[in-house]
N, C-alpha and C positions, 0 to 999 in steps of 0.2 A: 607570373609578376615581372620577370624580366627578359619577356617576349621581344621586346625591342631591341634588344641588344645583338649588334653586329660585330664589337670591336670592345676589347678589355683592354682597359691599361691598370697594370697591378703592381703594387709596390714588393719588393723584395723581403728584407728582413721582417721580421713579425708577422708576416701575411702566410709566407711558404716556409719559413725555419726561423728561430732563434740562435745565432751563433752558426753551429755546426749541425744541431738537431732540427731537422724537419718537425714543423707543427704538426702536422697530420700526415701519415703514409698512404693517405690513399689521394693525396693532392696529385701526385704524378699522373694517377690513373685517371682523374677527373680533368688534369689540362692536357691528357692524351685526347679524352672527347673533344675539346674545342680545337683542336688539329685537325681532326677528321670530319667537322662539320664546317660551318661557314663563318666562325667566328674566329675574328684574328686577333692575337695578343701581343702587347708590348708590354715589357716588363720597364716601368719607370721607377728608378732609385734615384735617392739622394745620396748613395753610397759613393763614397771616394775614399776610400783604404785599399780597394783593388781597382783593377781593370775589366774592363769588359769582357776579355778572355777569361780572366782568372773567375768571375761571377758565372760564365757560361759554363766551364769544368765546375763549377759548385752545383749547378742546376742537375746538372748531368748526371753527376754523381748521386744525386738522390732520385734519381729517375724521373726528374721533370723534364718533359722534351723542350728543348730551347734552341732558337739559333742565335749567332752571333749578332745578325742585324735586328735581331725584336728586342735587346736590350740598350736602352736611352737612359745615358746618364749626364750628370751636369758637365764635365770637361769636354765633353763633345759641343754642348750647347755653348760654354766657355771658347772654345776654338773659334768658332763660327763667327762670335762677336769682335773677337780680338782681330780677326783678319777683315771682319767689315771695318772696322775702324780704322786701320790700317796700324796696328801697336805693334811694334817688333821687339821692343826690349821691355823683359817683363821680369819681376821678382819673384818664383815661385815658392810657396809656404806649401808643400803638398809632399804627400809620400813617394818614396823613389818608383813605386809600381807605377804612378800615374803621371810622371815626369815624361814618359812616351807620347804623350798626347800631343806636349806641348814641344814638340823637337824641331820645328820650323820656326820658333822663336829663340831670340838670345835671353839666358838667364843673367842677370847681372842686376849689382844693386845701385850701379852707375849709370845714370840716363836711362832709369826707369822710368816707362810709360803707365804701368799698372801695375799692382801687386794682386797675385793669384792665390787664394786661401781655400785650402781644404781640411782635409781630417789627417792629423800628425800625431792621434794620440797623445803619449805622455815625454812627446817632444816639447810641448809649450811648457814656456819659461819666462819669468819674468824679463830675461836680455833678450830673448826674442822678440816679445813683444814691446819694448823698448825700440828695437831695432826697426820694425816695422813702422812705430808710431813715429820715429824720426823722418824716416823718410815721407812718409805722408805730411809732416809738417814742415820740412825743407821744401817741398814742391808741392803747392797745392792743385798741380795740374795731373799728377800723379792719380789715378782712378786704383778704387779698392773694391775688388771684385771677388765677391763669397761664393765657392762652389754650391753652398746652400748654406742655411742659419738655422738649423735643426736646435732647439736646445737641449735634448737628450737623447741618447737613442739605448736601444737593449744589448745587452751582453749575455753570452754565458754565465757571467756572476751576480746578474742583476743589471739596475740601470746605473748610467753613464753620462758626463756631460759630455755634449758633442760640440760643436767648433761654433753653434751661436752665439755662447758666452763670450768668447774671446774676440768675434766679430763685432759683437755689441761693445766691447770695453773701446777697441780701437775705433769706433765711431763715435764713442764718446770723449774720447780722449784728444783726438784728432780734430772735433767737429765737423764729420764728413759721414755722411750717408753709403754705406756698400750697395753695387750693386748686387743682387741674387741671383744667380743666373738657374738654382734647383728649386725644386718645390718648396713653396707654393708659388714660386715667380711664375708669370704668363708666358713667359717665354718658353720655358721646358713643354708646357702643356700644349703651346700651339707647334712647338716645335713635332712633339707625339704625335698631334693630330694632321699634322702633313707627313709624317712618316707612316703613319699606318692607315692615309688615306681614305677615311670614311669621315660622311658628317659627324660632327659634334652630338647631334640627336640621337645617333646609334650607338655612343659611346658609355661606358661607366668606369671610374675610375675606383679601384678596389684599396682601400687603406687602412692602417692602424692609428694615423695620427691626423686629430682634427686641425690643428693648426699649420699641417705640410699637405695631405693627401686630400683633406675634403675641402678647405676652404680653397685653395689653390684650382680646383677641379670645379666647383661652383663658381668662381669668379670667370671663368671663360666659357661656361654655360653646358658644362658635361655633370651627367648623374655621377652625384658620389654616394657609394658604399662603404660603410665603416665595419670591419669586425672585430669582435672582441677577443682579439689575440695580441701580441706582439706588446706594444705600447699601452692598448688599450686601458682605461682606468675609469669605471663608471662613475666615481664620486665627479671627477676632473669634467667628464662628457656631460653630466647633470647639470651642473654649473655654466659650462660653455653656452655664448649666443649662438655657436655655431653647431647647426643643425645637419646631420647628414639625410641624405634622401632616402637610403635604407640601413639597414642594418642587420649583420647576422651574427650568427656564432662563431664561424670561421669560413675559408674559404671554400671547402667542401660544401657547405649549405649554399652558398650565393651560386656555383657552379650546378647546381641541381634545381636551382629556381628558372633555369633559362625555359 
């Protein structure tokens, strides 16, 4: 069924694990199979809670073979964009573990050229939102950059709000559209295609999120695979106009379909 595949773009949370628990104990062995064959893999994640190094350590601790350069996350895409635009002064709204990505920029509220928003968990507050709103309203040239715009995420205790609702609130209040650099933005998928070095026709994107993984891949011409783990919701999937190219129960079923 998937004999055309030479490369995999694979989401992490909800595909290989939820929280700190692997979804399938056999996932590591199956991914080793891809490393021994001719199939390349890139982990394409919207996670902005931890650094790429921390993600690597997590994968390795679960027995999933990975290398640092196989992990692609929104902060690296955002840094490339900021440098291309000649932006030097930014206001960061990200976790401390992510700030190292932006070490070449000045983090300041004064003379800000761009606000960069990532996942900060329970630190969201009215005061913080109002500060960001005022920066945007006082200087219309300030860019609003969202590392992603996911509506919700999976946690160990169930579903939780992701950064999307907060980004949407700022867009509404400031009447300004955010530049989204994570999935489903074409920018991160094109970045991944260049990184893996294979034609789009030979790739698949494996994800659990129709609105992020599936439509993002399809919009740039990459075949999509929805797995019934993580965020997967059958009722929502049935109602959605977004239809994946393939559907499997979990990643182990995907990898054995090559």
